[in-house]
N, C-alpha and C positions, 0 to 999 in steps of 0.2 A: 220352266213347262218339261214333262217327260222326257217327249215327241213333239215333234214338228209337223205331217205327210203331205209334200208334196208330188201328185200323183204325175206319173208318165204318162201323156200323152201325143196327139199329132203335132201339136206346136212344140214340144221338147224334141220328137227325132225331127222337125223341121229347121229347129234352131241347129241339130248335130251339123245337118247338110249344109248349113249357108256358114256355117264359120270353120269348114274346113276339115271335117271329119269326114274320109272315105265312105262310101257306101255301101261297103263291108261292115265296118262300124257301125253305124245307126243302120242296118234292119235285124244285126246283132241283136243290138241294146233293145229294138219295138219287137224283134220275139222272143228275147229272155221275158222281157216286160210281160208280152202278153200270156204267154206261161206260168207263169209265176200268179197269175190274176196283181199282177198291179198297175196293169195297163189302163187308162180311164178313157170311157168312151163319154158321147150325151146320153147314151140312152142303160148308162150302169145304175143301181141306184143309189142315193144319197146316201151318204155313211152314217150312222149313230153313233152318239155319244155320249158315255156316262153323265161328262160337266159339258157346262158350257162356261166359258172365262170371258169377262169384258173387261178393257183393257184402256185407260187413259192415255194413247199416245203422248200427251202431253208434261205426265211423268216417269218418260224412262230417259235415265242419263245411262254417257258412256260407262264403260268398266271393261278392262285390261285384265288379261288376267294370265298366270303362263308366262 
């Protein structure tokens, strides 16, 4: 894969708060994500992609690099 994208949403911000990040950091992350168009909401359009990939997880094997 050239990229995997997991958008920031309210659950992400809640996670930051519940795992010890201070309120300033959680607010900054949310504000930045919203201003950059990276914050996902329920009313956001569904992304469109040029290709769909199907993967049989039973064929995945461990790999170590570096």
